[in-house]
C-alpha positions as a Markdown table, in Angstrom:
| # | Residue | x | y | z |
|---|---|---|---|---|
| 1 | Met | -130.2 | -8.2 | -20.2 |
| 2 | Val | -131.7 | -9.8 | -17.0 |
| 3 | Gly | -130.3 | -13.2 | -16.0 |
| 4 | Ile | -129.8 | -15.4 | -13.0 |
| 5 | Thr | -127.6 | -18.4 | -12.4 |
| 6 | Val | -129.3 | -21.5 | -11.2 |
| 7 | Ser | -127.4 | -24.0 | -9.0 |
| 8 | Glu | -127.8 | -27.7 | -9.5 |
| 9 | Asn | -129.9 | -28.4 | -6.4 |
| 10 | Glu | -132.1 | -25.3 | -6.6 |
| 11 | Asn | -135.8 | -25.6 | -7.0 |
| 12 | Ile | -137.0 | -24.3 | -10.4 |
| 13 | Asp | -139.9 | -22.4 | -8.7 |
| 14 | Lys | -137.5 | -20.5 | -6.5 |
| 15 | Ala | -135.2 | -19.7 | -9.4 |
| 16 | Leu | -138.2 | -18.4 | -11.4 |
| 17 | Lys | -139.3 | -16.3 | -8.5 |
| 18 | Arg | -135.8 | -14.8 | -8.2 |
| 19 | Phe | -135.8 | -14.1 | -11.9 |
| 20 | Lys | -139.2 | -12.4 | -11.8 |
| 21 | Lys | -138.1 | -10.2 | -8.9 |
| 22 | Lys | -134.9 | -9.2 | -10.7 |
| 23 | Tyr | -136.9 | -8.5 | -13.9 |
| 24 | Glu | -139.4 | -6.3 | -12.0 |
| 25 | Arg | -136.7 | -4.3 | -10.2 |
| 26 | Ser | -134.7 | -3.7 | -13.4 |
| 27 | Gly | -137.6 | -1.8 | -15.0 |
| 28 | Val | -137.5 | -3.6 | -18.4 |
| 29 | Leu | -141.3 | -4.0 | -18.6 |
| 30 | Lys | -141.9 | -0.4 | -17.6 |
| 31 | Glu | -139.4 | 0.9 | -20.2 |
| 32 | Phe | -141.0 | -1.3 | -22.8 |
| 33 | Lys | -144.5 | 0.0 | -22.1 |
| 34 | Lys | -143.1 | 3.6 | -22.1 |
| 35 | Arg | -141.6 | 3.1 | -25.6 |
| 36 | Thr | -144.6 | 1.3 | -27.2 |
| 37 | Phe | -146.3 | 4.5 | -28.2 |
| 38 | Phe | -145.4 | 8.2 | -28.5 |
| 39 | Val | -146.7 | 10.6 | -25.9 |
| 40 | Lys | -146.6 | 14.3 | -26.7 |
| 41 | Pro | -144.5 | 16.4 | -24.4 |
| 42 | Ser | -147.6 | 18.5 | -23.4 |
| 43 | Val | -149.5 | 15.4 | -22.4 |
| 44 | Glu | -146.5 | 14.0 | -20.6 |
| 45 | Lys | -146.2 | 17.2 | -18.5 |
| 46 | Arg | -149.9 | 17.1 | -17.7 |
| 47 | Leu | -149.6 | 13.5 | -16.5 |
| 48 | Glu | -146.5 | 14.3 | -14.4 |
| 49 | Gly | -148.5 | 17.1 | -12.7 |
| 50 | Ile | -151.4 | 14.7 | -12.0 |
| 51 | Lys | -149.0 | 12.1 | -10.5 |
| 52 | Ala | -147.4 | 14.8 | -8.3 |
| 53 | Lys | -150.8 | 15.9 | -7.0 |
| 54 | Arg | -151.7 | 12.3 | -6.2 |
| 55 | Arg | -148.3 | 11.7 | -4.5 |
| 56 | Ala | -148.7 | 14.9 | -2.5 |
| 57 | Ser | -152.2 | 14.1 | -1.3 |
| 58 | Arg | -151.1 | 10.5 | -0.4 |
| 59 | Asp | -148.2 | 11.8 | 1.6 |
| 60 | Gln | -150.4 | 14.3 | 3.3 |
| 61 | Ala | -152.9 | 11.6 | 4.2 |
| 62 | Met | -150.1 | 9.5 | 5.7 |
| 63 | Arg | -148.9 | 12.4 | 7.8 |
| 64 | Asp | -152.4 | 13.0 | 9.0 |
| 65 | Arg | -152.7 | 9.4 | 10.1 |
| 66 | Lys | -149.4 | 9.4 | 11.9 |
| 67 | Ser | -150.3 | 12.6 | 13.8 |
| 68 | Ser | -153.6 | 11.3 | 15.1 |
């Protein structure tokens, strides 16, 4: 469970912003979206391969930019 403590003189907007950051970093929403529907193992493997290719090409592009 994600929670924050709000001090008496703290602005509510700042507290809400802190909560949102903590919520994002904890991965609650990501986990929820992952569990909303079943993905077959074969589809999951294929998606992981696609993600790996994208990540590799992005990393290669970054290396090419740094070297030039």
